[in-house]
C-alpha positions as CSV (number, residue, x, y, z in Angstrom):
1,M,16.3,34.2,-21.4
2,R,19.5,36.2,-20.9
3,T,21.2,39.3,-22.4
4,H,24.8,38.3,-21.6
5,Y,27.0,35.5,-20.4
6,C,28.2,35.8,-16.8
7,G,31.9,35.9,-17.7
8,E,31.5,38.6,-20.4
9,V,30.1,41.4,-18.2
10,N,32.7,44.1,-17.6
11,A,33.2,47.7,-16.9
12,S,31.9,48.8,-20.3
13,H,28.4,47.6,-19.1
14,V,28.3,49.8,-16.0
15,D,24.8,51.4,-15.5
16,Q,23.3,48.9,-18.0
17,T,20.6,46.4,-16.9
18,V,21.5,42.8,-17.7
19,T,19.8,39.4,-17.4
20,L,22.1,36.5,-16.6
21,C,21.6,32.7,-16.3
22,G,23.8,30.1,-14.6
23,W,24.6,28.2,-11.5
24,A,25.0,29.5,-8.0
25,H,28.7,28.9,-7.5
26,H,28.8,30.4,-4.0
27,R,26.3,32.2,-1.7
28,R,27.4,34.4,1.1
29,D,25.2,36.3,3.7
30,H,27.1,39.3,5.0
31,G,24.9,40.9,7.7
32,G,21.8,41.4,5.6
33,V,23.5,41.7,2.2
34,I,23.6,38.5,0.1
35,F,26.3,37.8,-2.4
36,I,25.8,35.1,-5.1
37,D,28.6,34.2,-7.5
38,L,26.7,33.2,-10.6
39,R,28.7,30.9,-13.0
40,D,28.2,29.8,-16.6
41,R,30.4,28.5,-19.3
42,A,32.0,31.9,-19.9
43,G,33.0,32.6,-16.2
44,R,31.6,34.0,-13.0
45,V,30.1,37.3,-11.9
46,Q,29.1,38.6,-8.4
47,A,25.4,39.5,-7.9
48,V,24.4,41.5,-4.8
49,F,21.0,41.5,-3.1
50,D,19.9,43.8,-0.3
51,P,16.7,44.0,1.7
52,D,15.6,47.1,-0.2
53,T,14.5,44.7,-3.0
54,R,12.4,42.6,-0.7
55,E,11.0,40.0,-3.1
56,A,14.4,39.3,-4.8
57,F,16.1,39.3,-1.4
58,T,13.7,36.7,0.0
59,V,14.4,34.4,-3.0
60,A,18.1,34.9,-2.6
61,E,18.0,33.8,1.0
62,K,16.8,30.4,-0.2
63,V,19.4,29.8,-2.8
64,R,22.0,27.1,-2.2
65,H,25.0,25.7,-4.1
66,E,24.4,24.8,-7.8
67,F,20.8,26.2,-7.9
68,V,20.1,27.2,-11.5
69,L,19.2,30.9,-11.5
70,R,18.2,33.8,-13.7
71,I,19.1,37.2,-12.4
72,T,18.3,40.6,-13.7
73,G,20.1,43.7,-12.3
74,A,22.2,46.8,-12.9
75,V,25.9,46.6,-13.5
76,R,28.0,48.8,-11.2
77,R,31.6,49.1,-10.2
78,R,32.6,47.3,-7.0
79,P,33.5,49.6,-4.0
80,P,37.2,50.5,-3.9
81,G,39.3,47.8,-2.3
82,T,36.8,45.0,-3.0
83,E,37.9,44.3,-6.6
84,N,38.8,40.7,-7.5
85,P,41.6,40.6,-10.0
86,S,41.6,36.8,-10.2
87,I,38.4,36.8,-12.3
88,A,37.6,38.7,-15.6
89,T,34.5,40.3,-14.0
90,G,36.4,41.4,-10.8
91,E,35.9,45.1,-11.4
92,I,32.1,45.0,-11.4
93,E,29.1,43.4,-9.7
94,V,25.4,43.2,-10.5
95,L,22.9,44.8,-8.1
96,G,20.1,42.2,-8.3
97,K,16.6,43.4,-8.9
98,E,15.0,40.1,-9.9
99,I,16.0,36.5,-9.3
100,E,14.2,33.3,-10.4
101,V,15.1,29.8,-9.4
102,L,14.9,27.9,-12.7
103,N,15.8,24.6,-10.9
104,P,17.0,23.8,-7.3
105,A,19.8,21.3,-6.7
106,D,20.2,18.6,-4.1
107,A,23.4,18.3,-2.1
108,L,26.2,17.3,-4.5
109,P,28.2,14.1,-4.3
110,F,31.3,16.3,-4.2
111,Q,31.9,20.0,-4.2
112,I,32.8,21.8,-7.4
113,D,36.0,23.4,-5.9
114,E,37.3,20.2,-4.3
115,D,40.8,19.3,-5.4
116,V,41.0,15.6,-4.6
117,I,38.1,13.5,-5.8
118,G,38.2,9.8,-6.7
119,E,38.1,9.2,-10.4
120,E,35.3,6.6,-10.2
121,L,33.1,9.2,-8.4
122,R,34.0,11.9,-10.9
123,L,33.1,9.7,-13.9
124,K,29.9,8.5,-12.3
125,Y,28.8,12.2,-11.9
126,R,30.7,13.4,-15.0
127,Y,28.1,16.2,-15.7
128,I,29.0,17.7,-12.3
129,D,32.8,17.1,-12.8
130,L,32.7,19.0,-16.0
131,R,31.4,22.1,-14.2
132,R,34.8,22.4,-12.5
133,E,36.9,25.2,-14.0
134,H,39.8,23.2,-15.3
135,M,37.6,20.5,-16.7
136,K,35.5,23.0,-18.5
137,N,38.6,24.7,-19.9
138,N,39.9,21.4,-21.1
139,L,36.7,20.7,-23.2
140,L,36.7,24.3,-24.5
141,L,40.3,23.9,-25.5
142,R,39.4,20.7,-27.3
143,A,36.7,22.4,-29.3
144,K,39.1,25.2,-30.1
145,V,41.7,22.8,-31.4
146,A,39.2,21.1,-33.6
147,R,38.1,24.4,-35.1
148,I,41.7,25.4,-35.8
149,M,42.4,22.1,-37.5
150,R,39.4,22.4,-39.7
151,R,40.1,26.0,-40.6
152,F,43.7,25.2,-41.6
153,L,42.9,22.2,-43.7
154,D,39.9,23.9,-45.4
155,G,42.3,26.7,-46.3
156,H,44.8,24.3,-47.9
157,G,42.4,22.6,-50.3
158,F,41.2,19.7,-48.1
159,N,37.6,18.5,-47.9
160,E,36.1,16.6,-45.0
161,F,34.5,13.3,-45.9
162,E,32.9,10.7,-43.7
163,T,33.9,7.0,-43.8
164,P,31.9,4.0,-42.5
165,M,31.5,3.2,-38.8
166,L,30.4,-0.4,-39.6
167,T,33.1,-2.1,-41.7
168,K,35.0,-5.3,-42.0
169,A,37.4,-6.9,-39.5
170,T,41.1,-6.8,-40.4
171,P,43.8,-9.2,-39.3
172,E,46.3,-6.4,-38.3
173,G,46.6,-4.2,-35.2
174,A,44.6,-4.4,-32.0
175,R,41.4,-6.5,-31.5
176,D,38.3,-5.2,-33.3
177,Y,35.1,-4.4,-31.6
178,L,32.6,-6.7,-33.4
179,V,29.0,-5.8,-34.1
180,P,26.7,-8.7,-34.9
181,S,24.4,-8.3,-37.9
182,R,20.7,-9.1,-37.5
183,T,20.0,-9.3,-41.2
184,H,23.1,-11.4,-42.1
185,E,22.9,-14.4,-39.7
186,G,26.3,-15.4,-38.1
187,K,28.1,-12.4,-39.6
188,F,29.7,-9.4,-38.0
189,F,30.7,-5.8,-38.7
190,A,33.7,-4.4,-37.0
191,L,34.0,-0.8,-35.7
192,P,37.0,0.8,-37.4
193,Q,40.4,1.0,-35.8
194,S,41.1,3.7,-38.3
195,P,39.7,4.9,-41.7
196,Q,42.9,3.8,-43.4
197,L,41.6,1.8,-46.4
198,F,38.7,4.1,-47.0
199,K,40.8,7.2,-47.2
200,Q,43.1,5.4,-49.6
201,L,40.1,4.6,-51.7
202,L,39.1,8.2,-51.6
203,M,42.5,9.1,-53.2
204,M,41.8,6.5,-55.9
205,S,38.5,8.3,-56.4
206,G,40.2,11.5,-57.2
207,M,39.2,13.4,-54.1
208,D,42.9,14.6,-53.9
209,R,42.9,16.0,-50.3
210,Y,40.8,14.5,-47.5
211,Y,40.5,14.9,-43.8
212,Q,38.1,13.8,-41.1
213,I,37.9,14.2,-37.3
214,T,36.7,10.7,-36.6
215,R,36.1,8.2,-33.8
216,C,38.2,5.0,-33.8
217,F,37.8,1.9,-31.7
218,R,40.3,-0.6,-30.4
219,D,39.6,-3.4,-28.0
220,E,42.9,-3.4,-26.1
221,D,44.3,-3.0,-22.6
222,L,44.1,0.6,-21.5
223,R,46.6,3.1,-20.1
224,A,46.5,6.7,-19.1
225,D,46.7,7.8,-22.8
226,R,44.5,5.0,-24.2
227,Q,40.7,4.6,-24.5
228,P,38.6,1.9,-26.2
229,E,37.2,4.8,-28.4
230,F,39.3,7.7,-29.3
231,T,39.3,10.6,-31.7
232,Q,41.9,11.3,-34.4
233,L,42.4,13.8,-37.2
234,D,42.7,11.6,-40.2
235,I,44.4,13.1,-43.3
236,E,45.3,11.8,-46.8
237,T,46.6,13.6,-49.9
238,S,47.6,12.7,-53.4
239,F,50.7,13.6,-55.4
240,L,52.8,14.7,-52.4
241,D,56.0,12.9,-51.3
242,V,57.4,12.6,-47.8
243,P,58.9,16.2,-47.7
244,G,55.7,17.7,-49.0
245,I,53.4,15.9,-46.5
246,T,55.7,16.5,-43.5
247,A,56.2,20.2,-44.3
248,L,52.4,20.8,-44.6
249,M,51.6,18.8,-41.4
250,E,54.3,20.6,-39.5
251,E,52.8,23.9,-40.5
252,L,49.4,22.6,-39.3
253,I,50.8,21.8,-35.8
254,R,52.7,25.1,-35.6
255,T,49.5,27.0,-36.4
256,L,47.6,24.9,-33.9
257,F,49.9,25.6,-31.0
258,R,50.2,29.3,-31.9
259,E,46.5,29.9,-32.1
260,A,45.3,27.5,-29.4
261,I,47.8,28.2,-26.6
262,E,50.1,31.0,-27.9
263,V,53.1,28.8,-28.2
264,A,55.7,29.3,-31.0
265,L,57.1,25.9,-32.1
266,P,60.4,25.9,-34.0
267,Q,60.6,26.0,-37.8
268,P,61.5,23.5,-39.1
269,F,61.1,20.7,-36.6
270,P,64.3,18.6,-36.1
271,R,64.4,15.2,-37.8
272,M,65.9,12.0,-36.4
273,S,66.1,8.5,-37.9
274,H,64.5,5.7,-36.1
275,A,67.8,4.0,-35.6
276,E,69.4,7.1,-34.0
277,A,66.4,7.7,-31.7
278,V,66.5,4.1,-30.4
279,A,70.3,4.2,-30.0
280,R,70.4,7.5,-28.1
281,Y,67.1,7.3,-26.2
282,G,66.0,3.7,-26.2
283,T,62.7,4.7,-27.9
284,D,61.3,6.0,-31.1
285,R,59.4,8.7,-29.3
286,P,62.1,10.4,-27.2
287,D,61.4,13.2,-24.8
288,L,64.0,15.7,-25.8
289,R,63.4,17.8,-22.7
290,V,65.5,15.2,-20.8
291,P,69.2,15.8,-21.6
292,L,70.3,12.3,-20.6
293,E,71.3,9.9,-23.4
294,L,72.2,6.2,-23.7
295,V,75.8,5.5,-24.8
296,E,76.8,2.3,-26.6
297,V,79.7,0.6,-24.8
298,A,79.4,-3.0,-26.1
299,D,82.9,-2.7,-27.8
300,L,84.4,-1.8,-24.4
301,M,82.7,-4.6,-22.5
302,Q,84.0,-7.2,-24.9
303,R,87.3,-6.5,-23.2
304,T,86.2,-7.2,-19.7
305,D,85.9,-10.2,-17.4
306,F,82.4,-9.3,-16.3
307,K,80.5,-12.2,-17.9
308,V,77.0,-10.5,-18.0
309,F,78.4,-7.6,-20.0
310,A,80.8,-9.6,-22.1
311,A,78.1,-12.1,-23.2
312,A,75.6,-9.3,-24.1
313,A,78.3,-7.5,-26.0
314,T,79.0,-10.4,-28.2
315,T,75.5,-11.8,-28.8
316,P,73.6,-10.6,-31.9
317,G,70.4,-8.7,-31.0
318,H,71.8,-7.6,-27.7
319,R,73.3,-4.3,-26.5
320,V,75.3,-2.9,-23.6
321,T,74.6,0.8,-22.9
322,A,75.6,3.3,-20.3
323,L,73.5,6.1,-18.9
324,R,75.4,9.0,-17.2
325,V,73.5,10.7,-14.4
326,P,74.9,14.1,-13.4
327,R,75.4,14.3,-9.6
328,G,74.0,10.8,-9.4
329,G,76.9,9.9,-7.0
330,E,74.8,11.5,-4.3
331,M,72.2,8.7,-4.5
332,S,71.9,6.4,-1.5
333,R,72.1,2.7,-1.8
334,K,68.4,2.5,-1.2
335,Q,67.7,4.9,-4.1
336,I,69.8,2.8,-6.4
337,D,68.0,-0.4,-5.2
338,D,64.6,1.3,-5.8
339,Y,65.7,2.2,-9.4
340,T,66.9,-1.4,-9.8
341,A,63.5,-2.7,-8.7
342,W,61.8,-0.2,-11.0
343,V,63.6,-1.3,-14.2
344,G,62.7,-4.9,-13.3
345,N,59.2,-3.9,-14.2
346,H,60.5,-3.3,-17.7
347,G,62.2,-6.7,-18.0
348,A,65.7,-5.8,-16.8
349,K,67.4,-8.4,-14.6
350,G,69.4,-5.9,-12.7
351,L,70.9,-2.4,-12.8
352,A,74.7,-2.2,-12.6
353,Y,76.3,1.1,-11.7
354,I,79.6,2.9,-11.1
355,K,79.9,6.0,-8.9
356,V,82.6,8.4,-10.2
357,N,84.3,9.9,-7.1
358,D,87.7,10.8,-8.7
359,K,88.0,10.1,-12.4
360,A,91.7,10.9,-12.3
361,N,92.4,8.1,-9.9
362,L,91.6,4.8,-11.5
363,P,90.4,2.4,-10.3
364,E,90.3,3.6,-6.7
365,G,88.3,6.7,-7.6
366,L,85.4,4.6,-8.8
367,Q,82.9,2.9,-6.5
368,S,81.1,-0.2,-7.8
369,P,81.2,-4.0,-7.4
370,I,81.9,-4.4,-11.1
371,V,85.0,-2.1,-11.4
372,K,87.3,-5.1,-10.4
373,F,86.3,-6.8,-13.7
374,M,87.5,-3.9,-15.9
375,S,91.0,-2.8,-16.8
376,N,92.1,0.8,-16.2
377,L,92.2,1.3,-20.0
378,V,88.6,0.2,-20.3
379,L,87.6,2.4,-17.4
380,K,89.4,5.4,-18.8
381,E,87.7,5.0,-22.2
382,L,84.3,4.5,-20.4
383,I,84.7,7.8,-18.5
384,E,85.7,9.6,-21.7
385,R,82.9,8.2,-23.8
386,T,80.1,8.9,-21.3
387,G,81.5,12.3,-20.4
388,A,81.3,11.5,-16.7
389,E,82.6,14.0,-14.2
390,N,83.4,13.6,-10.5
391,G,80.2,13.2,-8.5
392,D,78.3,11.5,-11.4
393,L,76.9,8.0,-11.5
394,I,76.8,5.7,-14.5
395,F,74.0,3.1,-14.9
396,F,74.3,0.1,-17.2
397,G,72.0,-2.1,-19.2
398,A,73.1,-5.4,-20.8
399,D,70.5,-7.7,-22.3
400,K,68.4,-8.2,-25.4
401,A,68.3,-4.8,-27.2
402,R,64.5,-4.6,-26.7
403,V,64.9,-5.1,-22.9
404,V,67.7,-2.6,-22.6
405,N,65.9,0.0,-24.7
406,D,62.7,-0.4,-22.7
407,A,64.4,-0.4,-19.3
408,L,67.0,2.4,-19.7
409,G,64.8,4.4,-22.1
410,N,62.2,4.7,-19.4
411,L,64.7,5.1,-16.7
412,R,66.2,8.2,-18.4
413,V,62.8,9.9,-18.4
414,K,62.1,8.9,-14.8
415,L,65.5,10.2,-13.7
416,G,64.8,13.4,-15.6
417,H,61.7,13.9,-13.6
418,D,63.0,12.7,-10.2
419,L,66.2,14.8,-10.4
420,G,64.6,18.0,-11.9
421,L,66.5,17.7,-15.1
422,I,63.4,18.3,-17.4
423,E,63.8,21.4,-19.5
424,H,60.8,23.7,-19.8
425,G,59.0,24.2,-23.1
426,W,58.0,22.2,-26.1
427,K,60.4,19.8,-28.0
428,P,58.8,18.6,-31.3
429,L,60.6,16.1,-33.5
430,W,60.0,14.1,-36.7
431,V,61.2,10.5,-36.4
432,V,61.8,9.1,-39.9
433,D,63.4,6.2,-41.7
434,F,61.6,3.5,-39.9
435,P,62.3,-0.2,-40.8
436,M,59.5,-1.6,-42.9
437,F,59.3,-4.7,-40.7
438,E,60.2,-6.0,-37.3
439,W,60.8,-9.7,-36.5
440,N,58.3,-11.4,-34.3
441,E,60.3,-13.8,-32.2
442,D,57.3,-15.6,-30.7
443,E,55.7,-16.4,-34.0
444,E,58.9,-16.4,-36.1
445,R,57.5,-14.1,-38.8
446,W,57.7,-10.5,-39.9
447,D,55.3,-7.8,-38.6
448,A,54.7,-4.4,-40.2
449,M,56.4,-1.7,-38.2
450,H,53.5,0.7,-39.0
451,H,50.9,-1.1,-41.1
452,P,51.0,-3.2,-44.2
453,F,50.0,-0.3,-46.5
454,T,53.2,1.7,-45.9
455,S,55.4,2.0,-48.9
456,P,59.1,1.0,-48.8
457,R,61.7,3.4,-50.3
458,N,62.6,0.8,-53.0
459,L,59.5,0.1,-55.0
460,D,60.9,-3.1,-56.6
461,P,58.9,-6.1,-55.1
462,A,61.8,-8.4,-55.9
463,V,64.3,-6.3,-53.9
464,L,61.9,-6.1,-51.0
465,A,61.2,-9.9,-50.9
466,A,64.9,-10.7,-51.0
467,S,65.8,-8.5,-48.0
468,P,62.8,-7.5,-45.9
469,G,65.0,-7.0,-42.8
470,T,66.9,-4.1,-44.3
471,A,63.9,-2.3,-46.0
472,I,63.3,1.3,-45.0
473,A,59.7,2.6,-45.0
474,K,58.5,6.0,-46.2
475,A,57.1,6.5,-42.7
476,Y,57.2,9.4,-40.2
477,D,56.0,10.0,-36.7
478,M,55.6,13.4,-35.0
479,V,56.7,13.4,-31.4
480,I,56.3,16.2,-28.8
481,N,57.8,16.0,-25.3
482,G,58.0,12.2,-25.5
483,S,54.4,11.6,-26.8
484,E,53.7,10.4,-30.3
485,I,51.0,12.8,-31.4
486,G,50.8,11.7,-35.1
487,G,52.0,9.0,-37.4
488,G,51.8,8.4,-41.1
489,S,53.4,7.3,-44.3
490,V,53.4,7.4,-48.1
491,R,51.3,4.4,-49.1
492,I,51.8,1.6,-51.5
493,H,50.1,2.4,-54.8
494,H,51.2,-0.6,-56.9
495,Q,49.2,-3.9,-56.8
496,R,52.2,-6.2,-57.0
497,L,54.2,-4.4,-54.3
498,Q,51.1,-4.5,-52.0
499,Q,50.7,-8.3,-52.6
500,T,54.4,-8.8,-51.8
501,V,54.1,-7.0,-48.5
502,F,51.1,-9.2,-47.6
503,E,53.1,-12.3,-48.5
504,L,56.0,-11.2,-46.3
505,L,53.6,-10.7,-43.4
506,G,52.3,-14.3,-43.8
507,I,49.0,-13.2,-45.4
508,G,48.5,-15.7,-48.3
509,E,46.7,-15.2,-51.5
510,A,43.3,-16.6,-50.2
511,A,43.5,-14.4,-47.1
512,Q,44.4,-11.4,-49.2
513,Q,41.3,-11.8,-51.3
514,E,39.1,-12.4,-48.3
515,K,40.4,-9.4,-46.3
516,F,41.6,-6.9,-48.9
517,G,40.3,-8.1,-52.2
518,F,38.5,-4.8,-52.8
519,L,41.8,-2.8,-52.3
520,I,43.9,-5.1,-54.5
521,E,41.3,-4.8,-57.3
522,A,41.2,-1.0,-56.9
523,F,44.9,-0.8,-57.6
524,R,44.1,-2.0,-61.2
525,Y,42.2,1.1,-62.1
526,G,44.6,3.9,-61.8
527,C,45.9,4.6,-58.2
528,P,47.8,7.8,-57.7
529,P,50.8,8.1,-55.4
530,H,49.4,9.2,-52.0
531,G,50.1,9.4,-48.4
532,G,48.9,10.8,-45.1
533,I,48.9,11.0,-41.4
534,A,46.7,10.6,-38.4
535,F,47.0,12.9,-35.3
536,G,45.6,11.8,-31.9
537,L,43.3,14.7,-31.0
538,D,42.8,13.4,-27.4
539,R,46.6,13.2,-26.8
540,I,47.3,16.7,-28.4
541,V,44.7,18.3,-26.1
542,M,46.0,16.4,-23.1
543,L,49.5,17.8,-23.7
544,M,48.3,21.3,-24.3
545,A,46.1,21.3,-21.2
546,G,48.9,19.8,-19.0
547,A,46.5,17.0,-18.0
548,G,47.7,13.6,-16.7
549,S,45.4,11.5,-18.8
550,I,43.3,11.7,-21.9
551,R,40.3,11.0,-19.7
552,D,40.6,14.6,-18.5
553,V,40.1,16.0,-22.0
554,I,37.2,13.6,-23.2
555,A,33.7,14.6,-22.2
556,F,32.5,11.1,-21.3
557,P,35.5,8.7,-21.1
558,K,35.7,5.0,-20.0
559,T,37.6,3.8,-17.0
560,Q,40.8,1.7,-17.4
561,T,38.5,-1.4,-17.4
562,A,36.7,0.0,-20.4
563,A,33.5,0.7,-18.4
564,C,31.3,3.8,-18.1
565,P,30.3,4.5,-14.4
566,L,27.9,7.1,-15.6
567,T,25.7,4.9,-17.8
568,G,26.6,1.5,-16.5
569,A,27.9,0.4,-20.0
570,P,28.7,-2.2,-21.0
571,S,25.4,-3.9,-19.9
572,E,23.7,-7.2,-20.6
573,A,21.4,-7.6,-23.6
574,S,18.0,-9.1,-23.4
575,E,17.2,-12.6,-24.5
576,Q,15.0,-11.2,-27.2
577,A,17.8,-9.0,-28.6
578,L,20.3,-11.9,-28.6
579,R,17.8,-14.1,-30.3
580,E,17.3,-11.6,-33.1
581,L,21.0,-11.4,-33.5
582,H,21.3,-15.2,-33.6
583,I,23.6,-15.2,-30.6
584,R,23.6,-17.5,-27.6
585,L,25.7,-16.8,-24.5
586,R,27.9,-19.5,-23.2
587,K,28.6,-19.4,-19.4
588,P,32.2,-20.0,-18.2
589,A,32.9,-23.6,-17.3
590,G,32.9,-23.1,-13.5
591,E,29.7,-21.0,-13.6
592,A,28.0,-23.5,-15.8
593,A,28.8,-26.3,-13.4
594,R,27.3,-24.4,-10.5
595,G,24.1,-24.2,-12.5
C-alpha cells in the first residue's frame, strides 16, 4: 500500500513518485492550497494539494485531524525560506496527485499535541495517547533496548528459555496473584513473581547460560515505578563468581547505554558496601548526583545535655546524623518548617537544625534552639566534622536507624532537587556486601535481605546458624541515579546450606518440603555453582527516556489502583465461570446485611 514511510522521505527522493500512508497530523488551507502533515511511526512529511489536481484537492478539502490516508505524489524541494529544520523531512514536500481516505476519524477526546492531559483519560484512550511523539519514542526506545539486550547476551553464549507462567505460590516476597484451577478443585496456581527457582533448575540441567525477557506479577501497593505486572531481563549463569558475573553484567549495561542513547558509562563502575551506602546516604540505592552526605555524630551527642540526641546516641539500633546544606542558612523559618513536616511523612518526629552564621565565633555565631545544650568543644568538632562553612545549615536526625535513614536519606535527595545541587549525567554504582538477613522487629524473626536462595560468603551451615546477624551475602545491586535497576546474587548450591537458611527464616521441615521440596531434591543430583541477576526493563527505559513513571514506557499499563481504564479490567466473572472454578463469592458483612 506504500513505497516509503513518511519520516524516511528526504532530499535523495526529489523527483521520485512515492506512496505514503498515515494519519493527518495537521491540515492547513492557505488560500486555495491545502497542506497536510502526514504522520506515521517514522515521522512526518508535508503533502501539498492545489486545485490543478481537482479530484485530489476535493478529497483533501474534507480531511480532518487523524483521518487515515494514503497519498501518492512527487517529492520536491520546499521553496527557499519555507524549510522546517525541526523535522527530518523539513527540506522537502510531496506534491499530492492522489489521496484516499482509508478511514475517517471522529473528534478526539484530546488533541495529539496537547501537553497537559489527565492520566485517567490518557489510559482510557491509550491507543490515541501512544500516537503522541514522546510516547511513541518511549515505546520505540523500549523495543531498541530489548533488541540490544538480546544481541549482547546471544553474543556471549546465553540462550533464551521460557519458564512457566502458571506455577506454585511461595511464602516469600509480595502477595501472589492466584489463578484458580478448574481441573483441580480447590487448588490454585500462582503467577510468578520472578522465574527464580526455574532458572536455578535450568542451571542444574546443564544449560549453563540462560536469559529471558519475561513478565512478572506482584499483588502489591503501587508507586510511580511499580506495576502489578512488569517486565524484567532475567539472567542466570553457571561457574561464574561475583566478580565474573558483575563484570559481564556491567559490560551489558555499558553496551546498552552506548547503543541505545549514545551515553558512555564509566569503566569500571564504582563499588560501595551496603554498610557504607546506608551510613553515608541513608539508603542502599544512593543517588550519587546529589553531593550531600549524612555524617555520623552520635559520639559527639553523647556529650550534650540535649536529651533527644543523647538518648538516641546511646541506644542500640539508633543513630544521630548531621546533613550539611550549603548556603542553607538562607532558608526561611517557613521553609525549614515545611521540610520538618515533609520528613514527618517518613517517620521522623522532628528536624533539628543549626544555622552557621560565623563559625569562628562560638556559640554566638550559630543560630538554633539546640545550641545552648552543647559545649563549645562539641560545636567546634561538629563544624569540623560536617565541613560546614559560614552561610550553611546543618539538619539533624536522631531516632531508630531505620527512621533516620529513611527521613534524612530522602531529605538529601529532595534538597538536591530543590536547591539545584543535582549534577548532570549518569552515576552508576554497584552496591555489594549486603547482610544475609535483617531482623523483623514486628514478628521477631529473621527475613532474607534479598531472597532465601542467596548464598552467604561462608558456606559452612554451622557458622551461619551460629551467627546469622553478621553473615554477609554474595549479593549485588546495580544502581543508577538513585534507582535500583538490577539485583542479583550467587545462589546456594548445597542442600544442607539451603535447608539451614530456610530454618533461620522460620520455614520448618514440613513447610520446606511443601513449598520447595522439588528444589531441595534437585540439589542431590549435582548442582553447579551458579548465580545471576534480574534487570527491571521498565525502570531502565524510564530512566533513559527521562519519564516520570514506568507507566509512560509501558504500552498498556495499569493505574495506581491496579485497574485498566481502557478495558475495564479487573471485571466480574459470570456465575457459570465461578461455578466451573468451584468458587463462591462472599459479600462483605455490611453489604450482606443490606441484602
